[in-house]
C-alpha positions as CSV (number, residue, x, y, z in Angstrom):
1,M,-37.6,6.3,47.3
2,I,-39.5,7.0,44.1
3,T,-42.6,5.0,43.0
4,F,-44.9,5.4,40.0
5,S,-48.1,3.4,40.3
6,H,-50.3,3.1,37.2
7,V,-49.6,6.7,36.1
8,T,-51.3,8.1,33.0
9,K,-50.9,11.5,31.4
10,S,-52.4,12.9,28.2
11,F,-51.8,16.1,26.3
12,R,-54.5,17.2,23.8
13,N,-55.9,13.7,23.7
14,Q,-52.5,12.2,23.1
15,R,-51.6,9.7,25.8
16,V,-47.9,10.2,26.7
17,L,-47.8,8.0,29.9
18,D,-49.9,4.9,29.8
19,D,-50.3,3.0,33.1
20,L,-46.6,3.7,33.9
21,S,-45.3,1.9,37.0
22,F,-41.7,1.5,38.3
23,H,-39.8,1.9,41.6
24,V,-36.4,3.5,42.3
25,E,-34.6,2.3,45.4
26,K,-32.8,4.7,47.7
27,G,-29.2,5.2,46.6
28,E,-29.9,3.7,43.2
29,T,-29.0,5.1,39.8
30,F,-32.0,4.4,37.6
31,M,-31.7,4.9,33.9
32,I,-34.7,5.6,31.7
33,V,-34.0,5.0,28.0
34,G,-36.1,4.8,24.8
35,P,-36.8,6.5,21.5
36,S,-37.8,10.2,21.4
37,G,-41.4,11.0,22.2
38,T,-41.9,8.1,24.7
39,G,-42.4,10.2,27.8
40,K,-39.0,10.2,29.3
41,S,-38.7,13.9,30.1
42,V,-42.4,14.0,31.0
43,T,-41.6,11.4,33.6
44,L,-38.9,13.6,35.2
45,S,-41.3,16.5,35.3
46,H,-43.8,14.4,37.3
47,I,-41.1,13.6,39.9
48,I,-40.8,17.2,40.9
49,G,-44.5,18.0,40.5
50,L,-44.2,20.3,37.5
51,I,-46.8,18.1,35.9
52,Q,-49.7,16.3,37.6
53,P,-50.9,12.9,36.4
54,D,-54.4,12.4,35.1
55,S,-54.5,9.2,37.2
56,G,-52.3,7.0,39.2
57,E,-50.0,7.8,42.2
58,I,-46.5,9.1,42.5
59,T,-44.5,8.8,45.8
60,V,-41.2,10.6,46.3
61,N,-39.2,10.2,49.5
62,G,-42.2,8.9,51.3
63,M,-44.6,11.7,50.2
64,T,-47.4,11.2,47.8
65,L,-47.2,14.1,45.3
66,N,-50.9,13.9,44.4
67,N,-51.9,15.2,47.8
68,L,-49.2,17.7,48.5
69,K,-49.9,21.4,49.4
70,K,-47.9,24.1,47.7
71,E,-45.7,24.5,50.8
72,E,-45.0,20.8,51.0
73,L,-44.2,20.5,47.3
74,R,-41.8,23.5,47.6
75,A,-40.1,21.7,50.6
76,L,-39.8,18.5,48.6
77,R,-38.3,20.3,45.6
78,Q,-35.5,21.7,47.8
79,K,-34.4,18.1,48.3
80,V,-34.3,17.4,44.5
81,G,-31.6,18.6,42.1
82,M,-32.1,18.6,38.3
83,L,-29.6,18.9,35.5
84,F,-31.5,20.2,32.4
85,Q,-30.4,19.3,28.9
86,G,-28.5,22.5,28.1
87,G,-27.4,23.2,31.7
88,A,-30.0,26.0,31.8
89,L,-27.5,28.6,33.0
90,L,-28.5,32.3,33.3
91,N,-26.5,34.0,30.6
92,W,-26.1,37.3,32.4
93,M,-24.4,35.7,35.4
94,N,-20.9,34.2,35.6
95,I,-20.4,30.6,36.5
96,F,-19.7,31.3,40.2
97,D,-23.0,33.3,40.6
98,N,-25.0,30.7,38.6
99,V,-23.9,28.0,41.0
100,A,-24.4,30.2,44.1
101,L,-27.9,31.2,43.0
102,P,-29.9,28.4,44.8
103,L,-28.2,29.1,48.1
104,R,-28.7,32.9,47.8
105,E,-32.4,32.5,46.9
106,S,-33.6,29.7,49.2
107,T,-31.3,29.8,52.3
108,N,-30.1,32.2,54.9
109,M,-26.6,31.0,54.6
110,P,-24.0,33.8,55.2
111,E,-22.3,35.0,52.0
112,K,-18.9,33.8,53.2
113,E,-20.2,30.3,53.7
114,I,-21.9,30.4,50.3
115,R,-18.6,31.4,48.6
116,E,-16.7,28.6,50.3
117,K,-19.3,26.0,49.4
118,V,-19.4,27.2,45.7
119,R,-15.6,27.0,45.5
120,S,-15.7,23.5,46.9
121,V,-18.2,22.2,44.4
122,L,-16.5,24.0,41.5
123,D,-13.2,22.3,42.5
124,I,-14.9,18.9,42.6
125,L,-16.2,19.4,39.1
126,G,-13.0,20.9,37.7
127,L,-14.5,24.3,37.1
128,E,-12.5,26.5,39.5
129,A,-10.7,28.2,36.6
130,A,-14.0,29.0,34.9
131,A,-15.7,30.6,38.0
132,G,-15.5,34.1,36.6
133,K,-16.4,33.3,33.0
134,M,-19.8,33.8,31.4
135,P,-21.8,30.8,30.0
136,S,-21.1,32.0,26.4
137,E,-17.3,31.8,27.1
138,I,-17.2,28.1,28.1
139,S,-17.7,24.8,26.1
140,G,-20.8,22.7,26.1
141,G,-19.2,20.1,28.4
142,M,-18.3,22.8,30.9
143,M,-21.9,24.1,30.7
144,K,-23.1,20.7,31.6
145,R,-20.7,20.5,34.6
146,A,-21.7,24.0,35.7
147,G,-25.4,23.0,35.6
148,L,-24.5,19.9,37.6
149,A,-22.6,22.1,40.1
150,R,-25.7,24.3,40.6
151,A,-27.9,21.3,41.0
152,L,-25.6,19.8,43.6
153,I,-24.9,22.9,45.6
154,T,-27.9,22.3,47.9
155,E,-26.8,18.7,48.5
156,P,-30.1,17.1,47.2
157,A,-31.2,13.6,48.3
158,I,-32.4,13.0,44.8
159,M,-30.8,14.0,41.5
160,L,-32.5,14.1,38.1
161,Y,-30.6,14.2,34.9
162,D,-32.3,15.1,31.5
163,E,-30.1,13.8,28.6
164,P,-26.8,14.7,30.4
165,T,-24.6,13.5,27.5
166,S,-26.7,15.0,24.7
167,G,-24.7,17.0,22.2
168,L,-21.4,16.0,23.7
169,D,-18.5,14.1,22.0
170,P,-17.8,10.6,23.2
171,V,-14.9,11.6,25.4
172,M,-16.9,14.3,27.3
173,S,-19.9,12.0,27.5
174,R,-17.8,9.4,29.3
175,R,-16.5,12.2,31.6
176,I,-20.1,13.1,32.5
177,D,-20.8,9.4,33.2
178,S,-17.9,9.4,35.6
179,L,-19.1,12.5,37.3
180,I,-22.6,11.0,37.8
181,G,-21.0,8.0,39.4
182,E,-18.7,10.1,41.6
183,M,-21.5,12.4,42.7
184,K,-23.6,9.3,43.7
185,L,-20.8,8.0,45.9
186,K,-19.8,11.4,47.4
187,F,-23.3,12.5,48.2
188,A,-25.1,9.1,48.6
189,M,-27.9,10.3,46.4
190,T,-30.6,8.6,44.5
191,S,-30.4,9.4,40.7
192,V,-32.8,9.2,37.8
193,V,-31.2,9.7,34.4
194,V,-33.2,10.1,31.2
195,T,-30.9,9.3,28.3
196,H,-30.8,8.1,24.7
197,D,-27.2,7.0,25.3
198,L,-27.1,3.3,26.0
199,V,-23.4,3.4,26.7
200,S,-24.0,5.9,29.4
201,A,-26.8,3.7,30.8
202,L,-24.5,0.7,31.0
203,N,-21.7,2.7,32.5
204,V,-23.5,4.2,35.4
205,G,-26.9,2.6,35.8
206,D,-27.9,0.1,38.5
207,K,-31.1,-0.5,36.6
208,I,-32.2,0.4,33.0
209,A,-35.8,0.9,32.2
210,L,-37.0,1.2,28.5
211,L,-40.0,3.3,27.9
212,S,-42.2,2.7,24.9
213,G,-45.7,3.8,24.3
214,G,-45.7,5.5,27.7
215,R,-44.9,2.4,29.8
216,V,-42.0,0.4,31.0
217,L,-41.3,-2.6,28.7
218,E,-38.2,-3.8,30.4
219,C,-36.5,-2.9,33.7
220,A,-33.3,-4.8,34.7
221,P,-29.6,-4.4,35.6
222,P,-27.4,-3.6,32.6
223,G,-26.3,-7.2,31.8
224,E,-29.8,-8.6,32.0
225,F,-31.2,-5.7,30.0
226,L,-28.9,-6.5,27.1
227,E,-30.1,-10.1,27.2
228,S,-33.8,-9.1,27.0
229,R,-36.0,-11.2,24.7
230,N,-38.7,-8.5,24.3
231,P,-38.8,-7.7,20.6
232,V,-39.1,-3.9,21.1
233,V,-36.2,-3.9,23.5
234,R,-34.1,-6.0,21.1
235,S,-35.0,-3.6,18.3
236,F,-33.9,-0.7,20.3
237,I,-30.6,-2.4,21.3
238,D,-30.0,-3.6,17.7
239,S,-30.5,0.0,16.4
240,Q,-27.3,0.8,18.4
241,F,-25.3,-1.9,16.5
242,S,-22.4,0.4,15.8
243,I,-21.6,0.7,19.5
244,K,-22.2,-2.9,20.6
245,K,-18.5,-3.3,21.2
246,E,-18.6,-0.4,23.6
247,F,-21.6,-2.0,25.3
248,A,-19.5,-5.1,25.9
249,K,-16.6,-3.1,27.2
250,A,-18.8,-1.1,29.5
251,I,-20.2,-4.3,31.0
252,S,-16.8,-5.9,31.4
253,E,-15.5,-2.9,33.3
254,R,-18.4,-2.7,35.8
């Protein structure tokens, strides 16, 4: 579904991605973890063609991004949803109109059908009561869910999440984890999640890949990932010592 083959990318002589290779299977939830500045968000930007690699090849849904024309790239992006860190809602629109925006801008769907579809997605995400509110009137967790609703409204085949639990309390973080899992089952989508939250990775990931120095040092299912003998991976896991008990709980409940 998504393949990176020996991808490199530099900005101002600083190499951010360095011979990066990995593969995401169709229907898989693929977690990318690692310290800040290791290229996690840059990797997401490559998947939707916002950034082009200096070398290497990227294939998404059977299409090689390096060779796509503008029209082909636009068509591919319509099959990909993305949840940005802050939700990226337009602050001059209420929640209903924020969620409806992709349908109104990129489809010919009648307004009646748009409104029915938006209500359905808001209901799934528990946001029906917030439909008429402005982004400034809702909590951070609700903003994340509203951003997710907007990303899901076009029923994408691929969903990208950039730090979905960042800035949220533990209870809301686990709620977002549950939503990611529920959306995968409901819409049968392939998901790539960038996160610093290892508990989240363990809760919802089919595979966890740790990026360091712009490349994957370890890629494995959650249980195997925790048993890695790679010293960099061990150091990253050990830095989360205070939540190791929650790691064990997450694994036992999978």
